[in-house]
C-alpha positions, 0 to 999 in steps of 0.5 A, a space after each residue: 486401495 488404489 494410490 491417489 492420483 490427485 493431491 491438493 494443498 490448501 494455502 490460505 493467507 490472512 492479513 490486516 494492514 498497518 493503520 487499519 481501523 480497529 473496528 474493521 479488524 474486529 469485524 474480520 475477526 468475528 466474521 472470518 478469523 475466529 469461525 474459520 479456525 473453529 470449523 477447521 478444528 472440527 476436521 482434524 484430518 484436513 491439513 492446511 498451509 496458513 499464512 498470517 501477516 505479523 501485523 495481524 498476529 500482533 493485533 490478534 495476540 493482544 485483542 483476540 487471544 482465543 484465536 491465536 491459542 486455537 492457531 497454536 493448537 492446530 500447529 502443534 497437532 500437525 494439522 496446520 503448517 504456518 508460512 513465513 513472509 515479511 512481518 509487516 506484509 511488505 512487497 519484498 521487491 520494493 525493499 532494500 535487500 537487508 530489509 527483505 531478509 530482516 522482515 522475513 527473519 522477524 516473522 519466522 522467529 515470531 512463528 517459532 517462539 509463539 506457535 512452535 512452527 518451523 516455516 519453510 515456505 513464504 507467502 509472497 505479498 500480493 504475489 508480486 514477483 521479481 527474480 532478484 528477490 529469490 536470494 533474500 528468500 533463500 538466505 532467510 531459510 525459505 525453501 518454497 513460495 507460491 505464485 499464480 499459474 498465469 505467471 507460468 502461462 506467460 512464459 509458455 508453461 502449460 497446465 499439463 506441465 503444472 503437476 508440481 513445483 518448478 525450480 528457479 534461481 537468482 545468483 545461483 540460489 535455488 528456490 521452489 515455486 508452486 503455481 496457485 490454480 486460478 480456476 480454484 480461486 474462482 470456484 472457492 468458496 463461490 460455487 457448489 462443493 460438488 463443482 469444486 470436487 468435480 474440477 479436482 477430479 478432471 484431467 489426466 495423470 498425477 497432479 498437485 492442485 494448489 489453492 492459494 488465496 486470501 482468507 478474507 474470502 471466507 466471511 469478510 468479503 461481501 456476502 461470504 459470511 452467510 454462504 461460508 458459515 451460516 449456510 455451512 459451505 466451509 464445513 461441507 467442503 472440508 467434509 467432502 474433501 475428507 471423503 475423497 481419500 481413494 483418489 485425492 491426497 491432502 497435503 501441506 506444501 511444506 510436506 510436499 516440498 520436503 521430498 518434491 523433485 522439481 518439474 523443471 526450471 523456470 524464469 518468470 517475468 516481473 509480475 503479479 496476479 492478473 487483476 493487480 497488473 491491470 490495476 497498475 496500468 494508466 487508466 486509458 491503457 487499463 480500459 483498453 486491456 480490459 476490453 481486449 481481454 474480455 474479447 479474447 475470453 470469448 474467442 482466442 483462436 491464436 491462443 494469445 490470452 496467456 501472453 496478455 498482461 498488464 504492468 508490473 507492480 512497480 508501475 504504481 510508482 509512476 501512476 501515483 507520485 504520492 506513492 513514489 514519494 513515500 516509497 523513496 522516503 522509506 528507502 532514504 530512512 532505511 539507508 540512514 538506519 542501516 548506516 547508523 551505529 547500532 540503530 535501536 530495535 524500536 527504529 527498525 520495527 517502525 521502519 518495517 511497519 512503514 513498509 506495509 504494502 497496502 497504502 502503496 497501491 490501489 485497485 479494488 483493494 489497496 489503500 492509496 486513497 485511505 488517508 488514515 492508512 497512508 497517515 499511519 505509514 508516514 507516522 511510523 516512518 517518521 518515528 523511525 527517522 526521528 529515532 535515528 536523527 535525534 530530535 535535538 539536531 540543529 537546523 541543516 540544509 542538504 540537496 538529495 534526489 529524494 524521489 529518484 527522478 534525477 532532479 534534486 530536492 532540498 531538505 531543510 531539517 530542524 529539531 521539530 522535523 523536516 521540510 522537503 522542497 522541489 525546485 524543479 516542480 514550481 519550488 513547491 513544499 512537497 513534505 512537511 514533517 513533524 518528528 515528535 508526533 510522526 506526521 507528514 502534514 502534506 501527505 495528500 493524494 490528488 484526485 486522480 482519474 481512474 478507469 472506473 471513473 470513465 466506465 464500468 470496467 467489468 459489465 455484468 455478464 451471464 457467465 457464472 464464472 464471473 462471481 469472484 471478478 464481480 466481488 473484487 471489481 468495485 461497482 457503483 453508479 456515479 455521476 461522472 460529469 460531476 467528478 473533478 480530477 487534478 493529477 498534478 501532485 499536491 503540496 504547499 507553496 503552490 503559486 498561482 498568478 491570475 488563476 494560472 498555476 506556476 509549476 515550472 522549474 525554479 532556480 535555487 541556491 543554498 545560502 551559508 546561513 542555512 536558508 534556501 533561495 528559489 526564484 523564477 520569472 513568469 509573465 513579467 513577475 519575478 517570484 522569489 521564495 526564501 525558506 529557513 527553519 528555526 527551533 520551532 517552525 518553518 519560515 518562508 518568505 515571498 518577494 514578488 517583483 514586477 519586472 515586465 510590462 504586464 501587471 499581475 493582478 492577483 497572487 495566490 498560494 495554495 496548500 493541501 494539508 492533512 492532519 494526522 488522525 491515527 486509527 480513525 476515518 474522518 469526513 472533514 477537517 476543522 479550519 480556523 481562519 484568523 487575521 493572523 493566518 489559519 489553522 487546520 486540524 481535527 478534534 481528535 487529530 494527533 497533529 495539526 498545522 498552524 500558519 501565521 502570515 505577516 500580511 493578511 490575505 483572502 483565505 479560502 478552504 475546501 475539502 479534498 475528496 475522492 470517489 474511490 473504489 472499494 470492495 463495497 463499491 465507489 465511496 467518497 473519501 476525505 483526503 485533506 483540505 486545500 487552503 488558498 491565500 490570495 493577495 491583490 497586486 498593484 505593483 509598478 515596474 520594479 516594485 515588490 511585495 513581501 509576505 512571510 508565512 510561518 508554518 508550525 505543526 501543532 501536536 495534541 499530546 493528549 490525542 497522541 498518548 491516547 492512540 500511541 499504544 494501539 498504533 504501535 501494535 501495528 494495526 
């Protein structure tokens, strides 16, 4: 028999994010995770390298133990190699070094203890690469990882050179990096089995092909269950692979890496897969790049396409202020945790859950606009913080540049939680936390203008290679003229004078008694805000003084609030308006908010909704509720108007107890 000239490693990644809906995970289990392993079990000669995020494993172990038993059986008989990664599927580049190593070691221990596995490879979340993550991987016992071949192309490595792993390093720590084949990503499982086999036969010389992609394509993505299982594509594919032994060797990447000689040395830019880097761009740039890329795909005589790419993953921090604030607060809590003496293991686990990547970005996937997913990350983050801070701590005020924009925020803390003010952004209350329930009640995403709001980014073409792109690019007919955008960050204590939002910087000072004073003058009106916390609530006081010739007619305060609803998607909040103020909650909310006012005003509320992309197309998503209070002003020069607002988180103990077990399991 002749020696095989081709090798193939199948690397498949399965994941469900922290905070995802239980019904979604159950559906994915029935349509993907269980049937995939059942088919694989019927083909014992087909080896695979599989990766399961820790949060998905936790859910499966508790809710579908038959699936994890099958997985262990496949591992024990040597058919499946399990990869490690960050336990709760974080983008490692977004974490401090200690958390990078800690998350990897947590999953590696879990795989050893539960599945008799000894992982040497790592699935890099969303294939987000930054060179300085390499030392953490190596220090955690990782020998290799997989990146996209387009990342190699961008530094001049050709397909002809991608016959095996390359070596890279940072700080002198070497790491093997394999290139996942983009063309295979588009072929599997969308094209006929014969076409995949033909592709693997092509080319000259010995070569290792690496297929590395999401396992949800095998049953959970739109229209794939019928193709993959009901029509038997996966069974036929695995059977066909087993019939190519004369020229095709099947291997796990761990086996290959154990004896591989690096093809060469490579240093790759901060990047991810092409679609992710396109999604990370501002909307106008994203549309421009898409147009240029489509033109070059038709004709590229100068060979520029491999060097054309979008923004690195971190660009999402610039694109979405809400994402930046969450990530920087995560860094703040992580720093406090690692500075504490013997932080409890429970706090570490809660911090790690809050690092799950999915609510930190947005494309056809990603959960920026999924309020239940964002709320879950804040829930876990604030639970970690409360375990470190201690709920019995007294009121305190401190200045910290919490969002790393070179301008200080002011943190007002009390036994019940914390309020974060941004004097530089209109003296706005940007965060209001309840530590007992684990809720940031102001975690509302603005209605950002997205590229898909402007035009269809990926028009239907006659090229049948576009099947996967059509699957992952959200499509829908949308009445673009009716869409409303408000890209400015939301919050509370947003000041509006005669219809104009006041978002310039406020001067501020912290008084000896632990109160925050902020002030500015605009259009003849001096606006002063005083904030302090007591044992039960946040107290804010406005003093509005006419100091110029112009007489302001109406002053309004806007607050964008989001009750904590764990593990459930809601269409609207419940708003109650009384003579004393207002309350926003939900029948099943774990934490809502109640505001009492000293001077009654005209109260209006409206839901905040976005038209956001998903795999199924454009969907309307509820983000929270905007509440506006208006007071008429009839002030003579030098005269003042005072109003006090008391902000009080309202914890639903029954709802919190009901959901805590499910949420603490990670999904």
